Every structure is written in structure tokens, then in C-alpha cells.
N, C-alpha and C positions, 0 to 999 in steps of 0.2 A: 504494499499500500504505500502511496506517496507520503513522504514524511511531512510535507505541508498539510496534507489533508489530516493527518494523525495530529499534528500541532493544532490545527482548528478545532477538531473534536475535543482536544483536552481543554482548550480555552472555553469552549461552550460548557464543559463540565465544570471548570471553575466558577464560571458565571451563573450557571442555572441553579434552581433551588435543589437541595439534596436528593430529593425524591422523584427527579425526573431521570427518563432514559434518554440517551443521545446514541444515534445510529447515523450511518453515512451511506448513501445509496446513489450512484450515478451522479457525483457531484453536488448532491444535496444533503445537508445535515438535517435529520429528522428529530425533533424534540418533542418527547411525549411525557404527560403527566404519568406517574407510577400506577400500576393497576389498582382496583378497587378491592374491598374485602371480598366481594362475591366472586371476582375473578381469581383471587389467591385461592379461595375455597374450591372452586372448580379445577385448578390447576392441582392442587393437592390430591383431588380425586384421580385426575387423569395420570398424576405421577404414581400414585400406588397401583394403578392398572398396568402401566408400563413395567414397574417393578416386579411384577408377578410373572412377566414374559420377556424381560431383558436377557439378552445372550449373556452367557458367562464372561466376566471379566469387564463389563460395561457399568460405567458409573453415570448418575444423572448429575447434571449440574444446571445452574439457572443464573441468570443475570450475569452471564460472562461473555465478554466480546469474542466473537468469532470473526476474523478477518478473511476476505476472500481476494488476494492480490490479482488475480486474472480478471476479475470484474470490478475492481475497486469498490467494493462494498465491505462494510463493518456492520455486523448486526449484533443484537444483544438479546437473544432469545430467552423466553420464560423458561423452558425446558429443553435441554439436549441431552442425549446419549452418547458417550463418548468411550472408546476402548481405553 
């Protein structure tokens, strides 16, 4: 990912309220309010369902930056399973 884009994202993170999510997609910085309580409840239900069927060695993670240098995108998904 372009270092200038990463610097821009970090600047947004420093200036945005603590509970906002920042993503980068196709040259656009996306700023979103953190999810509501009902969203978090639903995410918890989905996480439990995935846990029951996740491949061995996979761990769940949430709210972690995932960068895709090939398409210049940085996402911060609610739930991801990684080996």
C-alpha cells in the first residue's frame, strides 16, 4: 500500500473520535461510526456459529486492518478467520 495513503489513514485515526472505524478503498478514506449494540450482539452470534465449523488452526479476529496492496485497499472487518 502506498505510504502516503497509510499516513493519511493514520492522520484520520488521530483526529477521529475513538470509536470510529477508518478504511481506505480506491483512493477514498471511509470513516464510519462504530457498530451499535445490536450489531455487536449479532456479530457474537455469527462468531459462535463460525467457531463451531472453523478449520483446525484458524483463529478469529475482529477490527484488525487487512491491507490488499494489489488493489490499494485497507479494510477493517468486524470478523475474519485466519490460519
